[in-house]
N, C-alpha and C positions, 0 to 999 in steps of 0.2 A: 504493499499499498504505500504511494506516494507523499509524501510528507510535505506540507505548505512551505514557503523559506520561513514563517516567523516560527514556527515550530521546529524545523532545522536550524535556525540561530539560536533556539532556546536550550536544544540539546547541547551544540557547540559551549552555550555560557557555562553548563554542567562539567563538560569535559575539561575546559580550560581550567578549574577551578583545581583538577588534578596536578596542575602545573606547580602548586605549594607543595605536594609530596618530596619525599625527599629521593633526590636521583642513587640509583643504585653504585655504591661506594666501588670507588679507584679498581681497589684491592680485588676486589670480585671479577671486575671487567679484566685486568691484568690478568688473574688465573685462568679466565677463561680464554684469553687470547694463547697462554701459555700450554694449557693441556691439551690444544687444537691443534698445535704446533709441532709436527713430527721433528723440528731442528732445535725445539727446546730443552732445556737442560735440566735434570731433577735437581740439579745444586739451586737452579732459578726459583724452583716451587719451592722449594726449603727455606731458604734466604724469605722467599715474599709471607711466607706463613710467618716466619719467625719475626717478621717485623711486626705484628699484631698479636700482643699477650695474650688477649682473650680468644683469638682464634686459633692459637698455639694449645691452649688449655683443651679447647673443644676436641680438634683433630685426635690431640693424643687419649682424651677419655674414648672418641668413637673406636680407634686401633683398641683401646684395653677390653672395650666393650665386644670387639670382635671375636675376642678367645682364639689368638695366633698360637695359643702354647707359651706364652712368655711374662714373664712377673712383671707387674707395673712400673718397677723401677728400671727396668732393663729397657724401657721403650723411650725413644727421643723423638726429633720431629723427622731426622734423617730416614729414621726406621720405619716409623709410622707412616710417610710417603711410599715407601718402598713397598711396605705390606697391603696397606689399602688402596695402591693403582691411584693413575692419573683420573680416572672416572670418579671413584668413590670420593677423593679429595676435592674435586670439583663440585658434585653434589654438596659434600658437607659446607664447603666456603661459601657458595651460592644461598645455600639453606640459610646457613647461619645469617649472613649479612642483609639477605631479605628481610628475615623477622626482625634482625636487629632495627632497621631503616622503620619499619612500621611499630617496632616497639617505642622508639623515641618520637613517632607522629602521634601514636596513643595518649603519650605523657604529655604531651603540648596540646593536643586536641580535649583532655580530657575533661568532662563538664562539670561544673561547681554544684549543681541541683541535686547531685545524687541520683538523677534519672538513670533508668535501664539503658543499657548500652548494648550496643552489636558483641556477641560472646564469644571474644577472640582467642582463649585459648581453646573454646571447645571447636573453633573455627579452622585452628592450626592443625589439633590433635585431626578432624576430617583430611585434611590436604594431606598432612604426613601418613595417614591410613591408607590413601588413595594412593598417593607416591610409592608405598612399599608395597599394595596390591598389584599394581602395575608393573613395579618390577619384579616380582614373582611370577607373575602372570608369563612374562616376555623369558624370563630366566627358564621357565619349563618350557618353553617354545623355541628353543635357540636355533633349531632348521630353519626359522622364518627371519632373513636375512633384514626386513623391513622393522623387526622388534628390538631394538637394541635397549636391555635392560637400565644401561646408565640415562638413556635419553626417558625412558617410560618414566624413571623415580623425578627426575626434574618437570617434566610435563605436568604428572600428577601432583605434584607439592604446589605449583604454580598455578595449577589450571582455573580457579576460583580467586586469584588476587584480585579481580575487577569487585567483588564485594567489599574488600577492604579500602579500595579506592573509593568508590561510592559512599562508604558510611564514614570516611575520613573527610569528603568535599561535602556530604551533605548528611551531618548527624542525624538533625531532626528529621527530616524527610526520610531516610532510611530505617530511622526508629518505626515509623509510621509502615513502610514497607514489613518491617518483620512483624510488628502488631496484626497485620493484615496477612501476612502467612502463615501464622500459627492459628488464626483465628479460622481461614477458610481451609486450613490444610493443602495448598494447594502448592504449586512450583513458584518459587520466589522469582524466577526469572519473568514469569508472566505481570506479576505484581509490580516488578521495580517497571517495564513496560506501561503497567498503566496509570503509575502513582509517577514516574521522572521523566517517561516518553522513550528510554533505554535502558537495556537489562546490563547488569555484571559482566557478558560476556563480550560488548563493545567496547567497554569501560576497561576490561582487562588487554583488551588488544592495543587501545590506546597507550596505555602504560608499557605493555612491553615494547610497543615500537619506541615510546621515549626513552625506554632501559637499552634500544638495541639487543635486546635478547635477540638468540637464532630465532629462523621463519619457522623452525619447529615447535616452539613454544609458542610463538605468536598465535599461531593456527590452532594449537592444541587451546590455549586459553579463549579463542573466538570462535569455534565451531564443536566443543567436545560434547554440547546440548542436542547438533544435528544428527538426525537418524541416519545411521552408517548409512543406508543406501540414498540417502540425499545429499551425502558430503563431496565436494568434487574431486576429479582426480589430480589427487596430489601424490606425490613419492611417498609422503608419510601418511598416506590415507589412512591405513591400518593403524597405526599408531595413534593417531587422533581418536578412531573409534576404541580403541583398547582404553585409552584414558577414560571415555563414557562408560563401557564395561566395567571397568573398576570403582566410577564413582558410583554405579548402581551397584556393585557389591557392597561397598562400605555403608551406602547410607541403608540398606536392607539388614546391615547389622547393629547400624543405631549407633555409629561411632563419631561423636564430635557433632557439631552442627553446620548444615547444609543448606536449610531453607527450603530441600524440594520434596514434599513429600508425596510424588509420583512413585510409586513402586508399581503399578500395575506392569510393566515391561516384563519379559521373560527373559530373565538370565540366560538361560540353554539357547534360546533362540538367537541372542544378540552374538552369544560366542558361536554359534554356529556359523552366521553371518560373516563374522570375523576370520573363519576358518580356523577356530582355535578349537582345542580338545573339551568340552563341558564338564568332564570329570575333573581335569585338571584345574578347571578354573574355580570350581566349587571346593576343590581340596586345599585353596591358599587361606582358606578364610581363619582357620587355626593358627597357621603362621602368622598371619596378619598380625594377629591380638599379640602374639609371643614380639613380634619384632617391634611393633609400635610401642611395645613396653621397655624394651630394651633401647631404642634408639630416643627413644623420650628423655629417658633416664640420662644417658650418653649427652645430648643435646642439651640438657637441662632447661626444658620446655615450662617445667612446672618448679623450677627450683628459683626463688624471688632472691637471693643472694647473687647468683649467677648471673640474672636478669640485671641486676642493678651493676653487675662488674663490667656487663657487655654495654650498658650504656654508658659508663666510665669510659670504655675505652673509644666508644663512639665520639664522646667529648674531646678526650686527647687528640683523635683524628683531625677531628673539626677544628681543633685549636691549631692544628700542624698547619692544615690547608689554610686557616683564616692569617695567620703570619706571610706562609708563602705569597699568599693573594697580596698583602700589604708591601711585602719586597717587589714583586710585581707592578704594581700600582705606582712605586716610588720611582721603579725604572721607568715604565712609561711616561712618566711627568717629567723627567731628564730631558725627552727628545723633543723639540720642535713640534711646533703647532700642524704644521704641513705635513711631516711626517708622521705625527702621531695621528692625522685624520684617516689618512691612505692607510696606515697599519687596522686601524678600525675597521674599515671597509673590507680589508682583507680575513680578519677574524670574524666579522658578522656573515661573508657569505660562506664561512665554512661551517659554522653554527646552524645558519639558516637552509641550509643544503643538507644538512641531516636527514635521513629517512626518516618519514613519520611526523615532519613539522607541518602544524596545522596554521592556518593564518594567524590565531591568537597568539601561537609560538614565536612567529615571526616580525609580528608587532613587538612581543616584549624584547625580542632581540633586537630591534630598532631601538626601543627606549633607551635598553642598556648602551647600544653603541654612543646613542644621544648622551646619557650619563658619563661615559668616558671621555668623550670629547667637549661637552659643555660645563661638566661638572656636576656635583648633588646638586638636589634641586626638586622643584615640583615638577611632576611628569602626568601627562594622560594623552590619551589619543582616542580622536573621534573618529569612527570607521564604517560605512557604509556598504554593505555589501551588494552583489552585483543584484539586479532585479529584485532587491528589498528596500520598500520606502522609511523602514525604521534604520535607526542610528544605533550602534554599540559606543557606549561611553565608557572607559576602562582608565582606571588610576593606576600606576606603577611606582613602586620603587625605583631611583632612580640604577639600580644593578639589574631592573627587568624582571623584578619580582612583583606580581599582579597583587594589586592592595583588595581592590572591590572592580564591578564591572555590572551593566544595568542596559538592558534595551529598551531606548524611549524611541516614542513615536514623535515626531516635528511638528509644531502647531500647524493648522492649516493656512495654506497659502507662503509658506515659510519658503526660502529658497532652496535648492538641492546643495549638498555637500559638495557637486564637483562647481558647481556657480560660486560658491564662498571661496574656494583656494583659488582664483583667478590671480588675486592679489599675494605680492611673496610675505608679505608681514602686515598682520592686522592687531592691534588691541582689541582686547573682548570689549571693554567699556566705550569704544564706539560703535558697537555691531548690536544694535536695539534689535537684532531677529535672533539672538541666543540667550534671553533673559532666562530662558527656561533652563539652561544649564547651570545658574546658579548654585542650586541643591549639591551639583556635582564638586564646586571648587569653592562651597562655605566654608570649609576648614582652610581656605589659604587666607595668609596674615594680610596681604594687599592684591585684592583680585585686579586693582589697574597695572598691576606689574606682569598679569599673566600673558603670554603673546601667542599669536597662531602661527604655528611652521607648516605649510600645506607639504603635503608627500607626493609628489609625481608618480602616477601608476598608469597602467594601460589596461584595454580588456574591460574597461566599465567600472573599476572600483574605486573608492575615493576615500582619504584618510587624511586627518589634519593631526599635526603633533601639536598640545598644549603643555608651555613651560614657563618657568619664570627667569631664565636665564639672558643676561645682557651680552655677556662676552663672548660672540660668536666668530668660528673662521670665518675667511674671508670668503665672497659668495663665490668665487668658483669650487671652492671645496665644499661648501656649502650645499649648491647644487649636486655636486657627485655624490654626496652622502646621501639626499633626499630619492635620488635616482636611483641609487643602489638599493634604498630599503623598499622604495616603491616598485621596481622589477621584482623583487623577492616575494613582497606581498601579494602581487597579481599574479605571480606562479603559483604560490601557496594556495590561493585561490582555486586556482585551477585543478590542482593536484586535489584538494577539498573535495571539491566537486565530484570527482572521479573516484574517490574512495567513499564518498557516502553514496553513490552509484551503487557499488560493489556492494556494500552495507545492507543497500536496500533491495539489492539482488537475491543476497542469503535470506532476507526477511522472506522475500517472495517466496522463494525456495521451499521453505518451511510451509507456507500457506499452500502451494499446491500440493506438497505431501498430506496434509490434512484433508483437501479437497477434494484429494483422490477416492479418499476411502466414502465420503457422503456421495461422489457420483457414483460409485459402484451400488451402493445401497438403494439409490433412487430409480437404476435400472432394475433392479430386482423386482421392487414393487410395481415399476409399470409392467412387467412382465406378470407377475401375479395378479394382476387388475384386469388384465389381458385372460388369464386362465379363470378368474373368478366370473369375469363376466360371462364366458362360456358355458361355464359348469351350470352357473345359476339357469341360463337358459335352457341347456340341454336337459338338467335333471329335476327340475322343478315339477314339470307336467308329469313326468313317470313317476316320482314320488308323491305326488296327489293322488294318480290313480291307487297305486299300492296302499297308501294310507286309506282312502274312502273305501277301497274292494276291503280290506283288513276289517275294517270297524262294522260294515255289512255282514261279513262273515260271521264276526265275532257275535253279533246280536243274534243271528241264527243256531247259534250254539249252546249246549246246555251251560249253565251257571255253576262254574266251578271244574269243568271238565279241561284236562289237559289241551284237547284242540284249541279252544277258547281261549286259554292261556296264551297258546303259541300265536293265534290269530291276534291279540291285543300287544303282545310282544314285536309281531311285526309291526302293529300301528306305531307303536311307541319309539323303537327305533329307525321306523321311517322319518317320524316327527324330528327325530334330534337329527339326522340328517339333514333335513330341508333347516332347520336351524343354524347347523354349521353351515351350510352353503349361505344363510342369509348373512351372518356375522361376518364369512371370509370377504364375501364382497360389500359389506360395510367398512370392512378393514380398508379394501384396496381401493373403494372410493367413498371416503366418508363423507357426510353433509357440510355444504359451507358453513363454518360455523356463524351464530347471529351475534357479532362483537357489542358487546353495551357496560356499562358500569355495573358490576354485581357485588352483591353483600356476600363477603367471607365465610361469616357465620352460617347462612344459609347453603353456600356450597357444602360446606365441612359436612354440616348435619344430613344433608344429601347422600354425601359421601359413605358416611359412617351407615346411615340407614342399608344402601347397597351392600354394604357387606355382611350387617346383620343378617339381611332377608338369604344373602349366601351362605353365612355360615353360623349361623345362630348359636352354637358352643363356641364360638371364638373366646379368646381371653380380650381383658379390658383393653381398651384405647384412650389413650392419654392425649389431651389435644390444647395446647397454648397456642395463643396469638399475642404479637406484640402491641402495645397499648393504644399506639398509634401508628397506621399504616396508611400510605397513598391508594390512590383508587385501583382497584383491579378491572381492567379492561379484557372482558373475555365473554365466551358463552358459558352461562350459568350451567345448562344441563351437560355439554360435553367436558368440561374441566369436572364437574360429580365424578361423571362415569370414569374419566380417566384417574383420578385419586382414589376412586372405589376400588378399581382394578389394582392400584399398587398397594393399597392397606390389605386388600384381601390376599394377594400375596404374601405380606408382611406376616399377618396373622396364622397362614398355613404353612409358615416354616419350620416349623416345630418347636416355637420359643414358650418359656416359662412365664416370662413377665410381661406385662402391658406392652402392646405396640404403642411407640410413642411419635405422634404427628404432630409438629412446631412448625409455625409459618413465621419469617421474618422477612425484612427487605435490605437486600446487599447494597449500601449506599453509592460502592465504589462503581458497582456495573450497572447498577438501577434496575434492578429487577428483583421480583417476588421467590422466594426459595421456600417449598413444602418440603420438609424433611421427613422420612417415613423412617424410622428406625426399630430393629427386632433384635432378639438375642439367640435365633433360630441355629441352623445347624450351617448357614453360610451356604457360598460356593465355591466349588473349585475354578480354575484357570478356565476350563471349556464353559461349565456352565455360565462364566460371566461373559464370555466373549459373544455366546449364542444367546442371550437371556432375553432379546428383542427379535428372535427369530420367530416367524410364524410357525405354531405347530412343535415348536421345540419343548420338551419337560424334562428334568431331571429327576421325576418323581416315577417311581416303579409303578407296576399294572394296577390299572385303574385309576391312571392320573386323567387328568383335565386336558382339553384338547392343547392347551398350549397358546391360546391368542391373547390372554389378558394383557400381559404388559407389550405386546406387540401394537394391538389395539390402542391402549393407553398412550404409550408414545406417537401413534400414529396422531390421534386426537390433538394432544399438546402443540406436535410440530405444525399443525392445520393452524392454532392460536399464535403462532411465532414464539412458542417456548422449548423445552426441551428434558428430558429425562438422563440424568445420569447414577450409575449404580455403582457403590463400593462394596466391597467382601472381602471376608477370611473365611475360609473353612472352617468351622468349629468356632467362631467368633462374633458371627451375627452379620448383617446388613443394613446399608443405609442407600435409599433411594432419594435423589434429590430432582424434584419438581420443578425448574424455574418457569418462571412468566414474566414478561415486561409490563411495567407500569407507567402511567402517564400523568401529568399533572403534578403539582406540588401540594395540593391540601390534601389532609389526612383524612382518614374515617374516624380514627378514633375508637378503634373496637378493643374491649376490655377482653381477660380470660373467658374461654369455653369451656363450658361443662357438657360433655357429651356421656349417655347411656350406652355401652355396650352389652355384648352377649350375656353375662353371668347379672346385668339389670345393676350393676354397681356404677355407681357415680364417681367419677375422677374429676380432679381440679387439672385446670389445664398449668403446666409447670413442666420442664425440662425432663426429657424423659431416658430411662434404662436401655442403652444399646440393644438392639434384635436383629438376629439375623432374616433372611430373606432367600427362598426356594421357588423355584419355578414351576406353575402349575401346568 
C-alpha cells in the first residue's frame, strides 16, 4: 500500500531519532575487519582485545566456560583467541559491544517517573537464545554450505535490534505498543505499524545500515519475519529463513521477551521448507537452554557489577576519543580558513556518501561541516522535500547531533522555500513571511542575529540553513560549501526514494502472500455455490416425492408395525437430506444482509436462545458487555445466527466451566470484538486448519453435518466482519468475531444477565477459558 508523502515524512522523522543512538564502537568495527581478512595476524586480534580491559575479561570468561580442559589460571588472551577461533571471538566482541552500546543508551534514557519500560534483560535473553538455536541448527546441517554457524549466531543475536532502537527513540509510544501487544496477544510488528507507521524490521535495517554491518545481518534484521516462500532470491536466503525458524522455536519455549504471540505456524513445515531435518531442529531445544545458561553467565548478562564495569570501560574509551577529537580540532584550527574549508568539503563528502545515508543524515553532516568552518553556535535547517508542501524544521548541535525536529505546514499564500532562497543572505527579522518559525527559534538569545544561508540543490529539493555566525568564509568558498551540501542532499533524496520503494515492495509482497489464501478460499466458495444450486434443483423434487409417498405409505400401515416404522424413517431421513441441501444453498448464497443500527443486548439474547433450543442441557453461558459502546451496524438476525453457531460449537466442546461471551471495542482498529471462550478439548493443528471447511467435523460417529462454523463465517463476512479461531489441544479454544462500527456516539449498555441451559443466571463478567471442537 503506497504511503502519502506526509506519512512517509513522518516515518523519516521517527527514523532520524535513531541518529542519537550510539554508533558501533570502533574496536568492534576493527575486529570485524581483522577476522574477515585472510592476511590478518593473530597478534593483531590479541593486541586489539587487550586494549579493552572489560572486553578481555569477557573473552577469558567465555574461554573458561567453553571447557577446553585447561584450568582458569592457565588461560591468557593469546591462548583464548587460538582456542575460541576468529569466528567465536568476532561473535563475542560484537555481542558485547552492541549490548554495551544499548546499556549506555538505557542509562541515559531511563525514565524518572518509575513507569514500566521495555524489558531489556528479557529481550536480550530472547535474542541470545535465538542466536544459540540458529547456531546449533546450522552446526547440525554442516553439509549445507550456505548455513555457517558463526553467521547464524550473529544474525540471530541482532535480528530484533530494531525494537531497542524504537524503544530508545520513542519510549512513550513504544510503551503503548507493548501494552497493546500484551492486551491483544498479537504480533508486535503489526501493532508497531498501526501505532508508529513502521515496524522494528525497517528500524533494524536502518540501524544496521548506519552501523555498516554486513549485508547478511542487514537482511536478516529486515526480512526474518517474511515467510520463506516470499523471500527474494538472495545468496543468504536460507540463512534468513533459519533465523525465522529459530525465532519461532525460542518463542514456543517462552524464552525471554519477543512480543510476537503468533505461534500457529508449524515448526516442522517451516524446517521442511528450508530443507532441514525436522527431528534435528526439534532436538536442539534442550541444548539451547543449557547453552543459554552457560553463555549468559560467561557474558555477565545478569551480573550488575559486571554491567557497571562495562559502562565504566565505555566511559574511559569515550574520554580517550574525546581527547583525540580535541587534538584533531586544535590541529585543524591551525590551518588557514581556505585550506580548512576545502578539507571540510572532502570530509563531508566521505561521510555523506557512506552506504545507507538518508536525507536527514546528510543534513546533519552539512551542519557538522558548517560547525567546523563557522564555529560553535546556533544551527537549524529548513528542508522542503520534493513534491511535499510541508517543511521539516530541525535544530542541531554544531557537531551535527539532532536536538529536535518537526514537520510544519506553511501559512496559506506564503512563498515556497525555493522562492525564499533566491537571495544570498537574509535576516529573519526582515522576513515577515516567517513569523510562524519563531517557536522554533524562541530559545535563541537574540533572534535578530539569526541569518539564512540558502543551500543550492537540484532535482526539486530546497533547503535553508539558519545560523548566528558572523565570520564566514569568502563568497567563493562559501558557494563551494553550499553547492557540495546541496548536491549531496539531492543525491540522498533520490537514494532515499528508491529505498522507500524497495521497502514498499517488500510490504506489498507480504500483502500478496496473505491475499493468495483469501483468493483460493473465494474460488472454493464459488464452486460450492454452483454445486449447491445444482443439487437443490435436481434433488429437491425427488426428495419431495419420496417424503410424500413415505407419509402416505405410513398412514396405510398398522400402528407400531416394523413396516410403518420403516416408512416413517424414510420420511425423516428424506426430510433431513432436504434440510441439509437447503442449508448448503443458504451457505453458498446467503441472503443480502439488512444493515442497520441494532441493539447488542437483543442480538446476544437471540443467540443464546438459539443455543438453548439446539442444546437444552448445555452449561451456563456468561455474558459481559462494556458499559459504553458505539453503534453496532449489522443485520440483527444474521449476526445472532452467526454468534449462536459459534457459542453452540463452544458448549458442545466437552468443557466443564461456563462458556464466556464478552463484547468490547478495539479502539486501535475501530472494530467490535465478540470473544467466545471455552475450556473444552481444544483443537489439534489439522482441526484448526479445516475448522471453517463445509462438512468438516472432528467429532466421532453421530456427529453434526459440520456446517455451523462455515455458515457463521459466511454470514459475518457478508456484513464486513471476520471470525478467528485460537486453540491449543487440551487447553480450550477462543473464537473472536469482529464487526466494524461507525459513528462516535455510544449506546451505554451495561452488563447483561442471560439464563442458559441449567436455568441459572450468570452475571456479565470475564469468563473462564473454554475450548471449542467442530460439530
